[in-house]
N, C-alpha and C positions, 0 to 999 in steps of 0.2 A: 383423544387423538394425541399422538406424540408431536411435541413442538419441533419444528424444523430448525436445526442448528447448522450454520455454515461457517467456514473459515475463509477469510480473505487475507492472504499473506503477501508480504513484500519486504523490501529493505526500508522503504519510506525515508530515504536520505536525499533530499527532504521530501516530506509529504507535499503533494501537489493538489491543485483543484480537481484534476482528473481522478486522483485517488479518493478525494472526498466525495466526488460524484458516485464512484463505485460503492463507497460506504453507505451513502444515502440510499441508493437503490437496493443494496443488500439488506439494509435495515427495514426497507419497505416490504421486501419479498420474503424474508425469513423471520421466524419468531425470535431467534437470537442469532447474532453475528459476532464472531470473534475476529478481531483485526489483530493479526499477529506479525510481529517483526521477526523475520527469519534472519538469524545471525550467520552471515557467511564470511569467514575469515579471509577469503580470497578478494572480497570487495573492499576498496578503500573508501571509507565513509568520512564525511566531514563532521558528523555528529555522533556522539556516544549513544549507546543503546538507551541509557537513562534519559538523555535529551530527547531522543526520538519518541520514547514512551510518553514523556511529558507533553511534547507537542501534539501527539495523537490524542491523548486524554483531553487536552484543552480544545482541540479542534472538533471533537465528536461528542462533547458533553451533553449536547441536546438530544442525543439518541439513547433512550433508556434501555434499549435492547442490545446495545453494542458494548462489548467487553474488549479491553486492550490486553495483549499478552505478548510474550516473545518465546522463541524456541531456538535451540542451537544443536548442532551435531545430529540432526534428524531430518529425514525427508519430509516434505510437506504432507504427503499422504499418511505417513506414520504419525505425525503430529495431529492431523485431523482425526485419525482413528483413536488416538490417546485421549482426546477431549470429547469423544462421542459424536463428532460431526458426521452428518450424512451427505454434506455438500461442500464442495470447494468452489469458491467464486473467483473467477479470473477475468481480466480485462484484455481486450484485443483492440489495438490501435492500427496495426499495419499488417501487411501480408507476412512479413517475417515473424511478427508476434503470433499470427495464426499458425504458421508452420511449427514453431517451437511449442506452443500450447497444445496443438493437436498431438504431437509426439508425447508430451508429458501426460496428457489426458489418457492416452493409450497405455503408457507405462503404469500410471497410477491405477488404472482399471485392472491391469494384470495383477498388481499388488493387492488391491481390494476392490472388487467389482460392486460392493455395496455402497461405495462413496461415489456420488455423481459430481462431475465437474460441470459448472454452469458458466457460460461465457456471456459477457456483456460488452457492447461497443459504445464507448462514450460519444457524445455528440461532436460534430465537426468543430465547433468553437473551442473545445478544450482538448482535443485529441493530440495536438502538437506539444503540449506542455509536459514533457517527461522530467524526471528528477535530474537526469544527465544534462538536459538542455538548460534547466534552471541553474545548475552549478556552473555551466559554461557562460552564463550571462553575467555573473557576479564579478564586479571589479571595475570595468570602465565607467567613466563619468556618466551619471544618469541611470545606472543599472537599477537603482531602487524603483524607479517609475515603471520599468519594464517587468521586473521580477514580481512586483506586488500583485500583478494581475494573474499570476500563475500559482500562487500559494496562499493558503489560509493565513489570516492575520497573525496568530501565534508563531507560525513558521517564519513569516516575514520578519517579525521582531527578532527572533533567534538568529536568522541569517544576517541581519544588520549588526547585531552584537558580535557575532563571530567574525564578520568581515572587519569591523572597526577595531576589534581587539587584536586581530592579526596585523593590521596596518599600522599599529602604534609601535 
């Protein structure tokens, strides 16, 4: 039987507990999971691609069937096809996520109907913790206590380094 390979892609700037939940579930469901950083020059990122790759590697090292990668100047469906994936894993937190992901799933299916998009919904306790929200919390006094609960430890350490280097 052919091993099931899926791609879970995002900017991961920064990686959150919600992303990690998706990776854990993806690692459970699929024989192999590629977590890929999609490089979008339109997005203003606080971390370099190298830093994001490093934080991902450190945060998912316990999953033997997870590989970290990145891709640029390519649609996600084309990247998934290029690595031989049969599935794309996507998370849905809100109604607006659903609408966007539904449209993208249909476009991707037009491109390649052999690749199936699988949607997962994170549990209520972590659904609010987006990368944008985390970035918006950094700075005011006491931010560390709040942000620490939304990101994996390697990411938290990098966020502190970046913040304190910037404030010097």
